[in-house]
Structures are given as structure tokens and as C-alpha cells.
N, C-alpha and C positions, 0 to 999 in steps of 0.2 A: 504493500500500500504506500503510495507517494504522499508525503506530507504537503499540505496546501501551502502555497506561497503566502507571505504576509498580506498581499493585496486581497487574496481570497478570504483570509481570516477576517480582515476588516469588513469585507462584504457580508460576512455571516454574523457579525456581532449582535445585531438586533434590528428587527424590522422597525422598531420604534425610532431608531436613529434616522432611517430613510424617511419615515413620515414626518419627523421633526424637521429634516432638511427641506422637504417640499413646503411644509407650512411656514417654516422660517423664512424661506426665500420670498414667498408671497407677502408675508406680514412685514418684512423689513424694507420692501421697496420704497414705500412712502417715507419711512424714517430716514433712509439713506439719502433720498432726494432733499429732504429738509436739512440734512447735515451739511450740504454743500457750501453753505454760507459761513459755517463756523470754522474756527481755527482748529488745527490738529490737536492742540492741547485741550480745547473745549470738547472735541469729539471723544478723545480718550477719557476725559472726566465724565462725560455723559454715559459712556459705555460702562465705566466702572460703577457708576451710580446704579445703573440698571442691574448689573451683576449682584450688587449688594441689596437690592430691593426684593419685593415679593412678585416681581414681574413674571409672567408665564414663560415657559421654556423657549418658545419661539422667539420672544424678544431678547432673552439672554443669549440665544444662539446668534442672533444678529449683532448683539454687542460684542461677542467673541470675534466675529468677522471684522468689526471695526477696529478692535484692538490689534488684530493681525497687521493692520496698516498703520494705525496711529499710536498704539500702546508702547510702553516701555517697561523696564524692569519693575517699576512700582505697581504694575498690574499683576505681577506673579502671585502675591498673597490672595488676590481675589479669584484667580484662575485655578490655583492649586487644589482647593477643595472640590472643584468640579470634576477632577480626574477620576473620582470615585462615583460620579453621577452617571447612571446608565444612559440617560437621555442627552447629557451635555458634555460627556467626556471627550468625544471626538471633536466637538466644537472648541473645547478648551485647549486641546493639543495643537490646533491650527496656529494660534498666536504664540504658544510656547515654543513651537518648532522654529520660528523665525525670529524670536526675540533676542536681542543682543545681551551679552553679559552672562555671568555664571548663575544668576538666581534661577533662571528657567531650568538649567541643568540640575541644580540642587533639588528643585521641586520634583522633577521627573524621577530622579534617583530615589528620593524619599518615597514617592508613590509606589515605586517598583518593589519596595520592601513591605508594602502593606496590602497591595491589591492581589486579586486572583482572577483566573480565567481570562475572558475576553478583554476586560478592562486592563489587566496586566499586559496582555499582548499588545494592546494599543499603545501603552506607555513605553514598552520596549521598542516598538517601531519608531516612536518619536525620538527616543535616545539614539537610535541608529541614524536617524535623519540628521541629528545634531552632531554625530560623531564624537560623543563625549568620552574621552579617554579615561576619565575617572570612573566610568561605569564598567570598565573591563572586568574587574574582579566580580562585581555583582552579576554581570552577564555570564561569566564563566560558570558561576554557581547555577544560574538558571538553565544553562546548557544541559544540565542533567535533571531538569525538572520532570516530575512524573507526568505533567500535562504536556503532551507532544506539541500542541500549538505554542505553548510558552517556550519550550526548548527550541522549536524551529525559529520563532521570532528572535530569540537570543542569538542563534547562529547567524542569521542574516544581519542583525545589528552589529555583531562582532566583525563581520566581513566589511560592513560599511565603515567602521572605525579603522580597521586595517593596520593598526600599529603592530609592532613585533609581539607585544603581549597578547593582543587579540588573535593574531595568527597562530601563536604558540598554543592557544587554547583550542583553536579550531582543528589544527592538523591531526592530532591523534583521534579526534572524534570522527574523522572521515571513515575510519575503519571500525571504531568502537561504538558509534552511535547506533541506536535501533533504526530499523528500516523507516519508521515514521518520521525520523529526524534527519537521516543521512542526506536526503535531497536538499534540505535547507543548509546543511553544513557545506555541501558542494557549492551551493549558490553563494554562501558567504566567502568561501575561498576564491571563487571566480571574481566576486566584487573586490576583494582585497588585491587580487592579481591585476585587475584592471587599473586600480589606483597605483600600484607599484609600477606598472608599465608607463603610466602618465608621468610618474616621478623619475623616470629614467632608470629604474631598477628592474630591467628586463630579465636578468638572470634569475632572480628570486621569483619573479612572476611566472616564469616558465616552469619552475619547479612545482608551483601550485597547480598550474594548468595540467601538467603531466600527471600529477597525483590524482586529480579528478578524472582524467581520461582513463586511468587504470582502475579506478574505484568501481564498486558495485552500486552505481547510481543510475537514475533514470536517463534514458537516451538523450533527452533535451539538454541535460547538464553536460554530457559528453560532447555533444555538438557545440555548445557554447565554449567549452574548454578547448576544443580543437581550433575553433576560430581564434580564440585568444592566444593559443600557443603559436599559431602561424604569424599573427600580427606582431607578437612580442619579439619573434625572431627576425622580423623584417625580411630582407632578401634571403637569409638563411632558412626562412620558413617555406621557401618555394617547394622543396621536395614533399613536405607535408601537405601543402596545398594541392600539388599534382596528385598525391595519393588520394586525397578527398575527391578530386574531380574524376579519378579513374575508378572510384569505388562503385561496386554494384548496388550499394545502399543508396536509395533515392534521397533520403534525408541528408546523408553525408555529402552527396553530390550537390544538394541544394545549399548547404552551408559553404561548400567550396565555391559555388557561384557567387555567393554574397561576399566572401572573403576576397575573391578574385577582383572584385570591384574596389576593394579597400587597400589591398597591399600595394604600396607604391614602388616605383622603379622601372626603368626601361628594360632591365634584364628580365623582370617579371613579365612585362608585356610581350617581349620576344618569346619567352618560354611558353606563355599561354597561346600565342599565335601558332607556335609549332605544335601545340597540343590539339589544335582545332582539327587537323586532318586525321589525327589518330583516334579521335573520339568516335563513338558509335554514331551512326547517321541521325538517330533520334535525339541525340544530345547536342549535336553540332550547333543548331540554331540558338539554343539557350546559352551555350558557351560563347558564341559570336556576339550576342547581345551584351553579355557581361564584359567581353573584351572591348566592345565599342564604348561602353559606359566609362571606361577608364580615362578617356579623353587624352590619351597619349598618342603622339604622332607615330609611334612605332607600331600601332595596331593597324594603320591604314593599308599597308601592303597586303596583310592577311585578308582584310575586308574586300579589297579590290580583287584579290585572287578568288575569293569565295563568290563574287559576282560572276566570274568567268566560268568556273567549273565546280563540280561537286554535285551532291544531291539537290534536287529541285527545291525542297524546303529551305535548305541552306542558302541557295542562290537568292530566293525571294526575300529571306531575312536580311541578307547582305544589301540587297537593293533598298529595302526599307530603311536600313541604317543610313545609307548614303542620302536617301531622301530627307531623313530627319536631321542629320548633323553634317551632311556633306557640304563641300565647297566646290569651287571650280575644278579642283584636283580630281573630283569624282567623275567629271564629264567623260573622259576617254573610256573608262570602264563601262559606264552606263550606255554610251553610244554603241559600243561593241555588243552589249547585251540586248540593246534595242533592235539589233538586226538578227537576233537569234531565231532559229527555226521554231522554237517553242513559243507559241503565241502568248501564253501567260507571262513568260519571262520578258518577252518583247514589250508587251503592254505595260507591265509594271515598271520597266526601265524608262519608257517614254514618259510615263506619268511622273516618275522621279525627277527626270530632267526638267520637265515643265514646271515642277514645284520648287526647284532649287532657287534660292534667292541670290540676288546680286547681278549687277550689270556685267560683271566680268564673265559670267556664264554666257551671256549673249555674245560677248566679244569672242569667246572661245568657239562658239558654234559658227559665228561668221567667218572666223579664220579657217575652219575646217571644211565648210561647205564647198567653196570653189575647187578644192583639191580632191574632193571625194568622188567615188564612182560606185556603180553597182548598188547593192542593197543599202550600203552605208550612206550613199548620197540621198536615196529616197528617205531614209530615216532622218537624216539631218534636215531635209526639206520639211518633213512633218514637224520636227521639233522647232524649227525656225518659225513655222506658222503658229504653233501652239503658244510660243513665247512672244509672237508678234514683233519679231526683230526687223524693224522697218529698213535697216541698212541693207538687208538682203533681198529687197524687192527686185532689183535688176537681175540678180542671180535666179530668183524664182521665175521670172519671166522667161529666162533661158530654158529652165527646166520644164516650163509649161509647153514648150514646142519640141521636146526631146522625142526621139523615135520610140523610147520605151513608154508604153501606155500607162503602166503603174506609176512611173515617175511623173508623167504629165498630169495624171489625176491628183497625185499628192501635192504637186506644185500649184495647181489651179486652186485647190482647196485652201492651201496656205496663203495664196494671194488674197482670197476672199477675207481671210482673217487679219491681213497685214496692211493692205494698201491704204493710201490716203486719197483724198478727193482728186488730186492731180493725176492719179494713175487709173482712175475709173474708166476713162475712155480707152486706154491701152488694154485693160482687161476686157472691155466690151469687144474690142477688135479681135480677140481670140475666138469669138464665136465664128467668124468667117474662116478661121484657120483650123477649125475642128476637123479631125481626121475620121471621126465616127459620131454616131448618135450619143454614145457614152461621153465623148469629149464635149459635145454640145450641152448635154445635161450638166456636166461638171462645171462648165463656165457659167451657165445660167445659175446654178446653185451658189457659185462663188460671188456672182453679182448680187444675188439676193442677200447673201451674208454681208457683203461689203456695204450695201445700201441700208440694210437694217442697222448696221453698226455706226455708220457715218451720221453725224447729228443734223446736217443741213439737207433735208430731203429735197427741197426745191432745186438745189444746185446739182443734185444727182441726175436730173432730167436731161440737161443739155448734152452731157457726154454719152448718154444712152441713145439719144435720138439724132446724133450728128450723121449727116449724109443718109438720111432715112430711106429715101426712095431708091438708092443704089444697092441696098442690102437685099440678099435673097430672102425668100419667104421663111425658111426655117429660122434664120437669124432674127427676122422681125417678129416672128411669133414668140421666140424666147425673150426678146426685149420687151414685148408687150406684157408678158407675164411678170417680168421684173418691174415694169412701171406700175403694175397693179400692186406689187409688194411695197413699192415706194409710196404710192398713194398721194402724191402731191398734185394739187389741182392743175398745175401747168402741164402735167404729164398726161392729162386726159385727151388733149387734142389729137395726138397720133392714134390713140385708141379709137376715137370717133371717126377719124379719116379712114382707118382700116376697116371699119364696120361697113362701109359702103363701097369697098373695092370688089372687083370681080373674082378675086382669088378666094375660093371657098375656104381653104385652110386658114387664111389670114382673117376672113370674116368671122369664122367660128371662134377662133382664139380671141379676137377683139371683143366679141359679144360676151364670152365667158369672163373675160377680164372686167368688162363693164359691169356685169351682173354681180361681181364680187368686189367692186370698187369700195374702198374703206371709208370714204368721206362723202358728205352730201352733195358735192358739186356734180356728181353723176346723176342725181335725181331727175332733172329735166330730160336728159337724154334717155334714161331708162323708161320714163313715162311715155315719151314719144315712141320709143321702140315697142313698148307693150301695146300701144294703141294700133301700130301699123303692122305688126307681124301676123302672119297666118299660121305660124308654126306653134302648135300647142306647147311643146316642150320649152321653146324659147320664151313664150309668154309666161309660163310658170316660173322659169328662172328669173325673168325680169321682175315679176311680181314679188318673188322672194327677196330680191335685192332692194326693191322699193320699200317693202315693209321693214326690212332690216334698217335701212337708212332713215326711214321716218321715225324709228325708235331711238335715234341718237339724241343725246341730251341737248345739243345746240340747234335742234330742228325747230323752226317756227311753228307754233301750235296751230294757228289759224290755217296756215298753208297746208299743214298735215291733214287737217279735217277736210279741206277742199280736195286734196289729192285722194283721200280715202273715198270721197264721194265718187270720183272718177273710177277708182279701182273697183268699187261695187258694181259699176256698170260694165267694166271691162272683163271682170272675172265671170266666165260662163260655166266652167267646169266645177264640179263639186269640190275637188281638191283645191282649186284656186280660190273658191269662195271661203273655204275653211282657213286658208292662208290669210286672206284679208281680215277675217274675223279675229284671228290670233293677234293681229296688229291692233285692231280696234279695241280689243280687250285691255290693251296697255295704255289707252288714252285716259287722261284725267280731265275729262270734259263731258258734261251731260249731253252735249250736242252729238257726241259719238254714239250715244244710245239711240238717237233718232235714226242713224244709219243702220243700226243693228236690228231694230224692232221689226222692220218688214221681213227680215230673213227668218223670223220665228215661224213664219208660215210654211217654210220649206222643210219638209220632214227629214231630208237627207243631211241637213246642217243645223237642225233645231238645237241639238245639244250644244254644239259649238257656239251658237248664237246666245244661248242662255249663259254659258260660261263667260262669254265676252261681256254680257250685261253685268254679271257679278264682278268681273274685273274692274269695269268702269265704276261700279258702285263703291267698291273698296277705295279706289283712288280719289274719288270726289268726296268721300265721307268727311274728311277734315273741314272742308270749306262749305259743303252743302249736306249736312247730316240727314235732314228730313227727306230730301229728294233721294239720297243714296239708300236710306232705309226703305223707302217706298219701292225703289227699283229691285232691291234684293227680296223684299217681301213678295213682290209680284212673281218673281222667278220661283220662290219657294211654294207659292200657292198654285201656280199654273203649270209647272213642269210635270211632265209625265214620267220623268226618270228619277228613280229613288236616290241614286248617287248624286244627282244634281240638286235635289231637294236637301239632302244632307249637307252638301257644300254650301247651299244658300243659308242654312241654319247656322253653320259655323261662321259665315261672313257676318250675319246679324249679331251673333254672340260677340264677335270681336268689336263690332261697332258699339255695342252697349258698354264695353269696358273702357271705351275712350272717354 
């Protein structure tokens, strides 16, 4: 059975202490706020007065908290009696642990001769916190206490004190103490060894660590002692570190990883790097991460090598390391990996380069691209596009007309992500140089990307429409679609011109672009087209575009109603009339209801007409509640559809809540 640590002992002392803590925190908040204007001396005086009064426990607990900040040795006489109080002992120890001067030590030692059980454990813990050397003899006696919790607390406290007398008391107990206490003795020796190491007494510390490593103690203590023994030896601890890293025991390997991050020295870094390839594949990634966390330049060759070769998990881990902490020196290794045949490795490497910070990375890519060939050139083109290295635009234009189709595609996409306004016309010219339909689609996508990214949409139009009439139909169709993406009003003219050309492909593209035009300048032309066309499909597409644009926020309300009046007349097919009703249902004007009401008589669209009336009612309710309620009530009363009546009831209910 393992002896609980002092922390666990404290947690078990009493549920009342926890309740007191919660109540005390709540009750003391207002008091602490009021204290802010008083001087430190006044605060201490007030706290002492509270302790001496008949105040409830929660107020005394708050007073102890204030004494931890403002109290002095004169508070010890008031705090000492509380060490035997089941509810306030823990609160009293808080100021005693931090209070300067010997008075607090005297009080704690005195209490340790009188208390028992959990209260004694708490006092011993506080003595350990204060590292009171005068308490060594007392603690040594308690080390053999019949109460295992008390003996364990004494062992840890002796370890915290850590002077020769304390260590002398602990050392024989490592073998002689009962199982219930031996764990705490080991903890005490480890604590004393840590202190010795910090004081430059590594030799003696190592003796304690090795004693614990050889003892019959819980595994956790052996792991802690192993770590301490390695760190105390510094570089000479490397063999023991490697032994831990090679161990089949996962916990020992884990402590090795932790210590690998802590043990300083280039020699250690080089040894760990050499260990990387010897480690089992399933451990390599963890070891690599520990190596990278050392922050030593000696680790980078191993990381670069891991990017290039080895098991896939290790390569991905190495790429992740370079993405997280890499600099421009990581670029060569990542570029090589980005051209790897394994798509996952290649993708991870490209992302890593794209996320590396620093302009020097862009400079490095720009330096390499003109000299690169084959797959590496394609990869560099992609990376330059991802990072938007504008200095490489001329080189990207060269690659965009290369005989290699994959390179052309990558370069075209990169141009879409990189060019400035001044290069837009040159990119558009690539449409005429397209060697295939795929090339044409790539250039169109790049123009879309560039125009979406560039802030001045109006200025995009002129480069796209230059020498318009001399361009072949496929090029003009592509440019029309790009103009639709741009959506600038000045770009509508070539769309309308193309709408009335004899070229069927050009006319169809122009119409579809017009029907999807993103801003209201297209409305008059769409309305005219809807009136004149005899093609049912085109009329439906035109109506859909008109309804969409009429719903835009900046559309004139009165004009929209007039237009809907025309649409009601134009829409002959059931689907078209439903489309018009969907738009009318979004109007916030009772006049729209007058356009809807006649359509209630048409059985094929009655339900849609009723839904439109309910939509209008909800939108006009804030400014015309009575009329809106009457409209919704009419639908609820007259509708022959149960779902519509339920919907009307919900609309009326929402109106009542306003």
C-alpha cells in the first residue's frame, strides 16, 4: 500500500474545511473590497480584532487570509490557538507559513508536540514549507510515529528542510520504514537531492537519487529519481538518459523524453539526434519532438534528414516541427518534400512553407524558382502563388505558357493569387493562348480569383474588355462570365451587346451572365428580356434574376411594386407565378397584398399565395399592426390547408407578443 502524499492528506482532513472555504470566500468578498481604502496596519489590526472576537468561522477565515498579506509576527499569538481548531487550522497555517521571523516557527513546533492526527499532519506540512531546521529532531521522532500519515508528513518535511541532519534521519528509513511510509521517505530524499543539486552539491544529490532508484518504492519515485540522477550528472548523465529512452518500459521512456528536453549541451543534442534513427518507428516521432523542443541548432540536421527519409509518421512530424519553429533554413528540405510522390507528404510540406513567417522565405523561393525545373519548378510555382510573392509574377507568366500542362495550370492559378491590377490585362491575354479547354478554364478561374481579390472592381472592367470585338467566341464567353463575377455596372455593356449578337454560344452565355448579375443595374435589361423572349426557360431564368435583384436592400420600394405588377402579368406558367409570389412575400408593403389576392383564386398556386400574404403581414406588422393582423386572420380563416392555417396561427401569436 502506497502512503498518500501530503497534498492528498490535506485533501482528506475534513469536508468541513472545504465548506468553510466556499462560505468564507463568498462572505469575505465585500469585506475585502471595503478594506481597500485602509492602510496595511489598519487591515492587520482589523483582522486581529476579528480573530479575537466571537465572529463566525467564515469571517475568521477571511481574517486569516488578510493576515497572510498584511500581518506580522505580532499576529502569531492570535493564530497559534487556531492550529488546534478543526475548522480554522488550515486557514491559520496560511499566514504562519509566510510570516517572517522565528515566532511562527516556534508556534508551529509547539503545536506539533500537542496535536494529533490530521491537525498534526497539517502543522508538519507547514514546518516543511518553512524549512525550519530547529524542527529536525522533532520530525525525526515523528518519522517513527504509529500514525502512517504523520510519519509520511514528517518524511516529506525533512526532505524539504534538506540539511545534513534531516538527510541523516531520512537515509536509513528508506530501507527500515514500513511500506506505508517508505514512499514519503523516497519523496523526501528526492526533495533534498533537488535542493542539493541547486546548491551545486551534485555528488551528494546523486547518491540520494541512486539510493531511491535501488529502493523498494513505488514506480513514480523511481522515475523521479532517474530524472534527477540524469540532470544532476549533466553531460555525464547522457548514458543514463539513453538507457531510459531505449527502455521497453513506456513510463521510463516517457521520463526520458521529459529529461531529454531539460538536459543541456550540444553533445547531448548530437547524441539524441543519433538516437533518432535507432529508435523503434513508433517512438521516433515522440523523440523528434523532444529533440526539437531543445531549441539547439545542433538538432536541425536531424530534423531536416527526418523530413527527407524514414517512416511516414516521422516525416510528417518533422514537417510539423519545421512549420512550427522553422526559419528560412527549413525551405530547401521542405521544397524537396513538397515534390514527393506521397501526396500526404507533399501536401503537408507545401502547407508548411506557406505558413513559414518572414520575408526572407519569399526571397529564398524567388531565388530558386528561375533555376528550377521539372516537379520542383511546379512546386515552387505553387508555393510562390500561395505566399503571393509578387516579385515572381514575370516568372509565373513564363511558366503559364510552358509546354508542360501541369506547370501551366499551376502557374495560371498562382497568377490569379498574385497579380496586381496592372497585370490583369496580360492575364486576360492568356485566354487567347490557351492550348486546350482545360487551359481556358484555368485562366478564367485565375481571372475570377484575381478580380475577387482586387479591391477596385470598376477598374477591372477595362483590361477585360480591351479589343473586345477581335477576340474569338470562347474567349469572350469566358470574359463575360468573369465580368459577371466582377459585377461592376460598367461591365454590363459588353454583356448586353453580346445578348443581341448572332452567335448562339455568345448569346446564351451573355443571357446567363445577365440573369445572375449581382447588382440592380441589370434590372431594366432583365425586365425587357423577360417581356420579349418566347423561350420559357429563359423567361424563368430572367424572372428568377429579377426577383433576386428586387430583394436587394438598396432597391427602390415603389419601383419594386411596379415591377412586380408587370411580373404578375408576364408570369404565365405555374412555376413562374410561384416564383413571383416568393418575391412578393418578402415585401413590407400592404400594396403587395393587392397583387397577391387575385392569385388566391388559382388552385395551383393558392398555397403559395397564402404564404406570400402571411409574409407580407409579418413584415408590415410593426408599422400597421391592425391591417397585418386582419391579413393573417383572413388566411387562417379561409385557407383550406391545415399546415397553412397552423402557420397563420403562429404568425398571429408572434404579432401578439410584440
